[in-house]
LUMROFI-516168 format. One record per residue (C-alpha): residue in three letters; x, y, z; residue number from 1. Coordinates in pm, 1 decimal. Last residue first. Layout:
% residues N
- residu;c1;c2;c3;num
- Ala;X;Y;Z;NUM .
...
This chain:
% residues 278
- residu;c1;c2;c3;num
- Ala;5316.5;6060.6;11952.0;278 .
- Thr;5629.2;6273.8;11907.0;277 .
- Glu;5788.4;6046.9;11646.8;276 .
- Glu;5460.2;5992.3;11463.5;275 .
- Leu;5394.2;6366.1;11446.4;274 .
- Arg;5745.4;6422.6;11313.0;273 .
- Arg;5696.4;6167.2;11036.5;272 .
- Leu;5362.3;6312.2;10937.6;271 .
- Arg;5523.0;6656.4;10918.1;270 .
- Val;5801.6;6526.9;10693.9;269 .
- Met;5542.1;6363.1;10469.7;268 .
- Trp;5340.7;6683.7;10440.3;267 .
- Phe;5653.8;6891.0;10378.4;266 .
- Ile;5755.0;6665.5;10088.9;265 .
- Met;5398.2;6660.1;9960.2;264 .
- Ala;5385.0;7041.1;9959.2;263 .
- Ile;5710.6;7065.2;9763.9;262 .
- Phe;5581.7;6830.4;9493.1;261 .
- Ile;5238.6;6994.1;9488.8;260 .
- Val;5386.1;7340.4;9438.8;259 .
- Val;5623.4;7223.0;9164.0;258 .
- Ala;5341.9;7033.8;8990.0;257 .
- Ala;5111.1;7336.5;9009.0;256 .
- Ile;5378.5;7546.3;8840.3;255 .
- Glu;5412.1;7279.4;8569.1;254 .
- Ile;5035.4;7265.1;8518.3;253 .
- Ile;5004.8;7643.1;8487.4;252 .
- Ile;5298.1;7661.5;8245.4;251 .
- Thr;5152.2;7384.1;8029.2;250 .
- Leu;4809.8;7549.1;8023.6;249 .
- Val;4965.7;7875.2;7904.0;248 .
- Met;5176.9;7698.3;7642.1;247 .
- Asn;4885.6;7506.0;7490.3;246 .
- Glu;5062.1;7254.2;7266.4;245 .
- Gly;4926.2;6941.6;7432.9;244 .
- Leu;4986.8;6921.8;7807.1;243 .
- Leu;4713.5;6669.8;7875.7;242 .
- Tyr;4757.0;6475.6;7551.4;241 .
- Gly;5131.7;6451.0;7605.2;240 .
- Leu;5080.0;6332.2;7960.8;239 .
- Phe;4820.0;6074.5;7860.5;238 .
- Pro;5065.4;5886.6;7638.0;237 .
- Thr;5146.3;5618.5;7896.7;236 .
- Ser;5494.3;5502.8;8001.2;235 .
- Gly;5567.6;5797.0;8231.3;234 .
- Leu;5236.8;5758.9;8412.1;233 .
- Phe;5303.1;5393.4;8489.0;232 .
- Asn;5670.6;5452.6;8564.8;231 .
- Phe;5594.4;5726.9;8817.0;230 .
- Val;5314.8;5532.0;8986.2;229 .
- Met;5531.3;5221.1;9013.0;228 .
- His;5833.6;5411.5;9144.6;227 .
- Phe;5631.3;5586.6;9416.1;226 .
- Leu;5477.0;5254.7;9524.3;225 .
- Ile;5820.5;5088.1;9526.9;224 .
- Ser;5950.3;5381.5;9734.1;223 .
- Ala;5682.2;5308.5;9993.7;222 .
- Leu;5744.5;4932.9;9988.0;221 .
- Val;6105.3;5016.6;10071.9;220 .
- Ser;5991.8;5092.7;10425.0;219 .
- Gln;6081.2;5338.4;10699.4;218 .
- Cys;5814.8;5574.3;10561.7;217 .
- Asn;6041.6;5878.3;10571.3;216 .
- Val;6347.8;5669.7;10490.8;215 .
- Ser;6187.6;5498.7;10189.4;214 .
- Val;6041.7;5826.4;10060.3;213 .
- Phe;6366.9;6020.1;10102.6;212 .
- Cys;6563.1;5748.1;9922.9;211 .
- Met;6295.3;5760.9;9652.0;210 .
- Val;6351.5;6134.1;9609.4;209 .
- Leu;6727.4;6084.0;9583.5;208 .
- Gly;6677.5;5811.6;9322.3;207 .
- Leu;6449.3;6046.5;9131.5;206 .
- Cys;6740.4;6287.6;9099.4;205 .
- Thr;6967.6;6007.6;8975.5;204 .
- Ala;6698.2;5891.4;8732.6;203 .
- Tyr;6669.8;6250.6;8604.9;202 .
- Gly;7031.8;6279.6;8506.7;201 .
- Ile;7101.5;5921.1;8403.2;200 .
- Trp;6803.5;5928.1;8168.1;199 .
- Val;6927.4;6244.6;8003.9;198 .
- Ile;7279.1;6095.0;7968.8;197 .
- Gln;7168.7;5753.4;7834.2;196 .
- Gly;7275.2;5446.4;8030.2;195 .
- His;6998.6;5387.2;8284.8;194 .
- Phe;7240.7;5194.2;8504.6;193 .
- Leu;7422.1;5519.4;8577.4;192 .
- Gly;7117.3;5660.9;8754.0;191 .
- Phe;7099.3;5385.3;9013.9;190 .
- Ala;7471.2;5418.4;9087.5;189 .
- Ile;7426.3;5795.2;9120.7;188 .
- Ser;7128.7;5735.4;9350.8;187 .
- Ser;7327.4;5499.4;9573.9;186 .
- Leu;7609.1;5753.5;9607.8;185 .
- Ile;7378.0;6050.1;9672.1;184 .
- Ala;7159.8;5867.4;9925.1;183 .
- Ala;7460.8;5733.9;10116.1;182 .
- Val;7611.4;6082.6;10129.2;181 .
- Val;7283.9;6232.3;10252.1;180 .
- Leu;7236.4;5961.1;10515.5;179 .
- Pro;7583.8;6007.6;10662.9;178 .
- Met;7818.0;5708.5;10631.2;177 .
- Ala;7861.0;5352.0;10755.9;176 .
- Lys;7510.8;5214.6;10805.9;175 .
- Asn;7375.6;5446.0;10537.2;174 .
- Leu;7587.9;5266.1;10278.3;173 .
- Arg;7416.2;4939.6;10363.3;172 .
- Ser;7066.4;5092.9;10347.5;171 .
- Phe;7138.5;5263.1;10015.0;170 .
- Val;7265.7;4946.4;9845.1;169 .
- Leu;7019.9;4692.0;9991.7;168 .
- Gly;6663.3;4824.3;10008.6;167 .
- Arg;6709.0;5147.3;9815.8;166 .
- Phe;6916.5;5024.5;9522.3;165 .
- Ile;6843.3;4651.9;9523.0;164 .
- Leu;6482.3;4618.8;9638.7;163 .
- Glu;6395.7;4949.4;9474.9;162 .
- Glu;6532.7;4832.4;9140.5;161 .
- Ile;6361.7;4492.8;9171.0;160 .
- Ile;6014.2;4614.4;9264.6;159 .
- Pro;6002.4;4928.8;9051.6;158 .
- Ala;6149.6;4756.4;8742.7;157 .
- Gly;5928.5;4447.9;8755.1;156 .
- Ile;5583.5;4601.3;8797.0;155 .
- Val;5542.9;4916.8;8585.5;154 .
- Thr;5822.1;4874.5;8331.0;153 .
- Ser;5862.6;4498.5;8293.1;152 .
- Leu;5509.0;4378.8;8357.3;151 .
- Phe;5355.9;4668.4;8162.6;150 .
- Val;5589.4;4633.8;7864.0;149 .
- Ala;5542.5;4255.9;7861.0;148 .
- Val;5164.7;4294.1;7861.6;147 .
- Thr;5182.7;4548.4;7579.7;146 .
- Asn;5394.3;4318.7;7359.1;145 .
- Gly;5658.2;4512.1;7168.9;144 .
- Tyr;5815.3;4854.0;7205.4;143 .
- Leu;5786.2;5065.3;7521.6;142 .
- Leu;6126.2;4977.4;7662.3;141 .
- Ser;6307.2;4999.6;7327.8;140 .
- Ala;6149.9;5341.1;7265.2;139 .
- Val;6313.7;5475.7;7581.2;138 .
- Ser;6658.6;5465.0;7421.2;137 .
- Ala;6535.8;5629.6;7100.1;136 .
- Glu;6365.0;5900.6;7304.3;135 .
- Tyr;6690.8;5967.7;7488.0;134 .
- Glu;6889.5;6000.7;7166.7;133 .
- Leu;6626.8;6239.4;7029.1;132 .
- Met;6646.4;6435.8;7353.0;131 .
- Ile;7019.8;6482.0;7299.5;130 .
- Glu;6960.6;6624.9;6952.5;129 .
- Glu;6685.6;6854.5;7083.8;128 .
- Pro;6896.0;7018.1;7353.1;127 .
- Ile;6759.3;6956.9;7707.2;126 .
- Phe;6586.7;7242.5;7891.2;125 .
- Ser;6233.1;7130.7;7804.6;124 .
- Phe;6314.7;6781.6;7931.4;123 .
- Phe;6343.6;6911.9;8288.6;122 .
- Leu;5984.6;7038.7;8267.0;121 .
- Glu;5877.0;6689.5;8160.2;120 .
- Val;6069.0;6555.6;8459.8;119 .
- Leu;5876.8;6798.6;8678.7;118 .
- Phe;5550.5;6668.6;8532.2;117 .
- Val;5635.6;6310.1;8627.8;116 .
- Ala;5750.7;6427.3;8971.5;115 .
- Ser;5406.2;6579.3;9033.5;114 .
- Val;5247.1;6237.3;8982.9;113 .
- Ala;5504.3;6068.5;9207.6;112 .
- Leu;5452.9;6319.1;9489.6;111 .
- Leu;5075.5;6286.6;9452.8;110 .
- Ile;5104.8;5907.8;9486.9;109 .
- Ile;5339.5;5937.4;9784.7;108 .
- Pro;5114.3;6197.3;9950.4;107 .
- Leu;4812.7;5964.9;9909.7;106 .
- Ile;4982.2;5649.1;10039.7;105 .
- Arg;5156.6;5804.8;10340.3;104 .
- Asn;4864.1;5792.1;10583.1;103 .
- Lys;4844.4;5416.9;10511.7;102 .
- Ser;5151.4;5375.8;10733.7;101 .
- Phe;5412.9;5132.4;10604.9;100 .
- Pro;5426.3;4756.1;10557.8;99 .
- Ile;5773.4;4595.5;10532.9;98 .
- Val;6036.1;4551.9;10262.0;97 .
- Asn;6332.0;4663.6;10472.5;96 .
- Ala;6589.0;4503.6;10239.6;95 .
- Glu;6719.5;4281.3;10521.3;94 .
- Lys;6364.1;4185.1;10614.8;93 .
- Leu;6269.7;4107.6;10255.4;92 .
- Leu;6586.4;3903.9;10198.6;91 .
- Lys;6556.3;3685.9;10508.1;90 .
- Lys;6883.0;3570.3;10661.4;89 .
- Lys;7048.3;3230.9;10687.5;88 .
- Arg;7366.8;3353.7;10514.9;87 .
- Ile;7308.8;3091.3;10244.6;86 .
- Ala;6952.8;3223.4;10214.8;85 .
- Phe;7071.7;3583.5;10199.3;84 .
- Val;7278.3;3527.7;9886.9;83 .
- Phe;7014.7;3295.7;9737.2;82 .
- Trp;6738.7;3555.5;9773.6;81 .
- Ala;6954.5;3818.2;9602.7;80 .
- Gly;7034.6;3581.0;9316.8;79 .
- Phe;6672.1;3473.7;9280.5;78 .
- Leu;6554.8;3833.3;9266.5;77 .
- Ile;6824.6;3924.7;9015.2;76 .
- Leu;6741.9;3619.6;8803.1;75 .
- Phe;6370.7;3702.9;8809.1;74 .
- Tyr;6448.3;4061.4;8711.2;73 .
- Ala;6667.0;3943.5;8422.3;72 .
- Leu;6385.4;3723.3;8292.2;71 .
- Ile;6157.6;4028.2;8300.9;70 .
- Gln;6422.2;4218.2;8103.3;69 .
- Ile;6424.6;3941.9;7843.4;68 .
- Trp;6046.8;3966.1;7816.6;67 .
- Asn;6082.1;4342.7;7777.0;66 .
- Met;6338.2;4315.0;7496.8;65 .
- Asn;6139.3;4059.4;7296.2;64 .
- Glu;6077.4;4269.1;6984.0;63 .
- Trp;6425.0;4423.4;7002.0;62 .
- Leu;6586.5;4082.1;7042.2;61 .
- Thr;6396.1;3958.0;6737.7;60 .
- Asn;6498.1;4257.5;6528.8;59 .
- Thr;6863.5;4228.8;6628.6;58 .
- Leu;6869.5;3854.8;6555.1;57 .
- Arg;6705.0;3913.0;6218.9;56 .
- Gln;6969.7;4171.0;6129.8;55 .
- Ala;7257.9;3957.0;6255.0;54 .
- Ile;7134.9;3654.5;6059.0;53 .
- Glu;7108.6;3865.1;5745.1;52 .
- Glu;7457.4;4006.8;5794.1;51 .
- Ala;7601.6;3658.4;5848.4;50 .
- Ala;7458.5;3541.9;5517.2;49 .
- Pro;7208.7;3258.2;5521.8;48 .
- Thr;7318.8;2927.7;5366.8;47 .
- Gly;7058.3;2775.6;5140.7;46 .
- Gly;6724.3;2623.3;5226.4;45 .
- Thr;6430.6;2733.2;5440.9;44 .
- Ala;6564.2;2521.2;5725.3;43 .
- Ala;6882.6;2730.6;5732.0;42 .
- Met;6678.9;3041.1;5810.7;41 .
- Asp;6493.3;2868.5;6092.7;40 .
- Phe;6816.3;2723.6;6236.7;39 .
- Ala;6999.9;3058.5;6224.1;38 .
- Val;6708.1;3239.2;6389.6;37 .
- Lys;6676.4;2969.9;6655.6;36 .
- Ala;7047.8;2976.2;6738.8;35 .
- Gly;7049.1;3354.9;6758.6;34 .
- Ile;6739.0;3355.1;6980.0;33 .
- Ala;6900.0;3112.8;7223.8;32 .
- Ala;7237.7;3289.3;7225.9;31 .
- Ala;7081.6;3636.5;7254.1;30 .
- Ala;6852.7;3520.7;7534.3;29 .
- Val;7139.1;3361.9;7726.9;28 .
- Phe;7355.4;3672.1;7687.4;27 .
- Tyr;7067.2;3907.5;7775.9;26 .
- Ala;6983.1;3716.6;8093.2;25 .
- Ile;7348.8;3679.0;8193.3;24 .
- Phe;7413.5;4050.9;8147.0;23 .
- Gln;7105.3;4134.9;8352.5;22 .
- Met;7224.3;3900.8;8626.5;21 .
- Gly;7561.3;4072.3;8629.8;20 .
- Gly;7423.1;4424.7;8653.5;19 .
- Phe;7208.8;4362.8;8960.1;18 .
- Leu;7458.5;4126.7;9122.5;17 .
- Ile;7737.0;4379.7;9057.5;16 .
- Ile;7526.2;4646.4;9230.4;15 .
- Tyr;7467.7;4409.6;9522.5;14 .
- Cys;7842.9;4342.6;9546.2;13 .
- Ile;7917.7;4715.6;9536.6;12 .
- Ala;7683.3;4775.0;9828.4;11 .
- Lys;7847.3;4496.0;10028.4;10 .
- Gly;8193.3;4640.4;9962.8;9 .
- Leu;8075.4;4986.1;10067.1;8 .
- Gln;7943.4;4833.2;10388.8;7 .
- Lys;8277.4;4669.0;10468.1;6 .
- Ile;8490.9;4961.7;10354.8;5 .
- Val;8289.9;5204.4;10568.1;4 .
- Lys;8304.8;4973.1;10869.0;3 .
- Gly;8681.7;4941.2;10834.3;2 .
- Met;8719.2;5318.0;10826.0;1 .
């Protein structure tokens, strides 16, 4: 019981680090941007109304959301590094960020691609009003400078989220409880950080898949690759163009995605077994 409490406590601390550093980043950014907006408006003459300042502050934060998120990722990385540095341990080693077999690269990529289509299939069962809320939430991530969107969504999020949730949270929980339980708990925590109900649902499911990938490959680099491919495809408009409004084509593609997803899981399991018996 003591071991469970100890590892659970560590996992919770890493989750707090993840959320806390994001709060600090957004607080600092909001304070800095708010001060600049107020100063700029005052410099034009007159006393700006509080509502006007609030509106400009909101617009500026919205436009710079991805840059702020990138700042948050740097703070999270620094915080995690600092924690292990004072314990005289190496962050990457503790988070299992190590090379993995090249034989896994193709199945991981195909698994991620098929997962994108499965999420689209999941969306088709969600009520329209809830999907509108989800689309509004996602819009903030894809709005603004293209470079910032790419760095935040395709590079930053996969690296930092996998480092924390698969590399530190899941691995610590797995030291004190069954793998499936550790995967479920860490994936729920991962999903909850996405905020909106639709996002929470599929992010939790993806968290389970990425736990499988990291365990199968014995490296968090593998789940980072999966996460990067998924986020890249999910943040580009090609999927909508591919599916279009052709219902027959959509059904064929979705069926193919299910088959490929299952096939890649079996392929990776088989590779793992072959390595163990070699």
